[in-house]
C-alpha positions in Angstrom: 15.1 -52.1 -77.1 13.7 -48.7 -76.1 10.6 -50.3 -74.8 12.7 -52.6 -72.6 14.6 -49.7 -71.2 11.4 -47.9 -70.5 9.9 -50.9 -68.8 13.1 -51.4 -66.7 13.0 -47.7 -65.7 9.3 -48.0 -64.7 10.0 -51.1 -62.6 12.9 -49.3 -60.9 10.7 -46.3 -60.1 8.1 -48.6 -58.6 10.8 -50.3 -56.6 11.9 -47.0 -55.2 8.3 -46.0 -54.3 7.9 -49.2 -52.4 11.3 -49.1 -50.8 11.2 -49.4 -47.1 13.1 -46.9 -44.8 13.3 -47.8 -41.1 10.4 -50.2 -41.4 8.2 -47.6 -43.3 7.6 -47.0 -47.0 8.6 -43.7 -48.4 5.0 -42.7 -48.7 4.4 -43.4 -45.0 7.6 -41.4 -44.1 6.5 -38.6 -46.3 3.1 -38.5 -44.6 4.8 -38.5 -41.2 7.1 -35.7 -42.1 4.1 -33.7 -43.6 2.3 -34.2 -40.3 5.3 -32.8 -38.4 5.5 -29.8 -40.8 1.8 -29.1 -40.3 2.3 -29.3 -36.5 5.2 -26.9 -36.6 3.2 -24.5 -38.8 0.3 -24.6 -36.4 2.6 -24.0 -33.4 4.3 -21.1 -35.3 0.9 -19.5 -36.1 -0.2 -19.8 -32.5 2.9 -18.2 -31.1 2.8 -15.5 -33.8 -0.9 -14.8 -32.9 0.0 -14.7 -29.2 2.9 -12.2 -29.9 0.6 -10.0 -31.9 -2.0 -10.0 -29.1 0.7 -9.2 -26.6 2.0 -6.4 -28.7 -1.5 -4.9 -29.0 -2.2 -5.3 -25.3 1.2 -3.6 -24.4 0.5 -0.7 -26.9 -3.0 -0.2 -25.3 -1.5 -0.3 -21.8 1.2 2.2 -22.8 -1.4 4.5 -24.4 -3.6 4.3 -21.2 -0.5 4.9 -19.1 0.4 8.1 -21.0 -3.3 9.2 -21.0 -3.6 8.9 -17.2 -0.1 9.3 -15.9 -0.9 12.7 -14.4 -3.9 11.4 -12.6 -2.2 10.9 -9.2 -0.5 14.2 -9.4 -3.7 16.0 -10.3 -5.5 14.3 -7.4 -2.8 15.6 -5.1 -3.3 19.2 -6.5 -7.0 19.2 -6.1 -6.9 20.1 -2.3 -4.8 23.1 -3.3 -7.4 24.2 -5.8 -10.1 23.8 -3.2 -8.2 26.0 -0.7 -7.7 28.7 -3.3 -11.4 28.6 -4.1 -12.3 28.9 -0.4 -9.9 31.9 0.0 -11.4 33.6 -3.1 -15.0 33.2 -1.8 -14.1 34.5 1.7 -15.2 38.0 2.7 -12.6 40.6 2.3 -11.9 43.4 4.6 -8.8 45.3 5.7 -8.6 43.3 8.9 -8.6 40.0 7.0 -5.5 40.9 4.9 -3.1 39.3 7.4 -5.3 36.2 7.6 -5.4 36.0 3.8 -1.6 36.3 3.6 -1.3 33.4 6.2 -3.8 31.4 4.2 -2.0 32.0 0.9 1.3 31.1 2.6 -0.2 27.8 3.8 -1.6 27.1 0.3 1.8 27.9 -1.2 3.6 25.6 1.3 1.0 22.8 0.5 1.6 23.3 -3.3 5.4 23.2 -2.9 5.2 20.1 -0.7 3.2 18.3 -3.5 5.8 19.4 -6.1 8.7 18.2 -3.9 7.0 14.9 -3.2 6.8 14.4 -7.0 10.4 15.2 -7.6 10.3 18.9 -8.4 12.9 21.0 -6.6 13.9 24.6 -6.6 17.4 25.3 -8.1 19.5 27.2 -5.5 20.8 30.4 -6.9 21.4 33.4 -4.5 25.0 33.3 -3.3 25.8 30.3 -5.4 28.5 30.1 -8.1 27.0 30.7 -11.6 26.3 27.4 -13.4 25.2 27.8 -17.0 23.5 24.4 -16.8 21.0 25.6 -14.3 21.3 29.4 -14.3 20.6 31.9 -17.1 22.4 35.2 -16.6 20.3 38.2 -17.7 22.2 40.9 -15.9 25.7 41.6 -14.6 26.6 43.4 -11.4 29.7 44.8 -9.9 29.3 44.2 -6.2 32.3 44.0 -3.9 30.4 41.9 -1.3 30.3 39.0 -3.7 33.1 37.1 -5.4 33.6 36.8 -9.1 31.0 34.7 -11.0 28.7 34.5 -8.0 24.9 34.9 -8.3 24.1 38.3 -6.7 20.3 38.2 -7.2 17.7 35.7 -8.3 15.2 37.3 -10.6 13.1 34.2 -11.3 13.3 30.8 -9.6 14.4 27.8 -11.6 13.1 24.3 -11.1 14.3 20.7 -11.8 12.3 17.6 -12.1 14.6 14.9 -10.6 17.8 15.6 -12.6 16.3 17.5 -15.5 16.1 21.3 -15.6 12.5 22.3 -16.3 13.3 26.0 -16.1 16.6 27.7 -15.5 16.9 30.4 -12.8 17.1 33.9 -14.2 19.9 35.6 -12.3 22.1 38.6 -11.9 25.8 37.6 -11.8 28.7 39.4 -10.3 31.6 40.3 -12.7 
């Protein structure tokens, strides 16, 4: 009896293996599905590899950008350096002092123009109301010509790069 049960069970398993689903045997269906799985895996690995390559390329571009971001700014400053070198190499005499001062003023104006072009601006201080965000009070004064909390004197200029304070102005403030 047990042998009969086992034979019946084996026959049923064989029937299931040869059973047809949508015109295909289970083995054919399994092979088709395995092919699809392999295709999806391949596509996944290709996309993953592409993303890794993109990530590496973007990191390299970012590193290069950081490395060379000052290049344009430096190129703009080089003429200022050249002018300073020329002024240092020029002959000096008492008569030339005025010419030197004019030359240095021109170099200073050129330098400030380059800074301004790149977003650097001087923080206004003299005669302005004291602002702790852009001014640093280092002295107090008691001057009747100025109102309370007004900057009487600028001791050192302050600068901003776009909206960020690079260096606060050192000022004397009226009490």
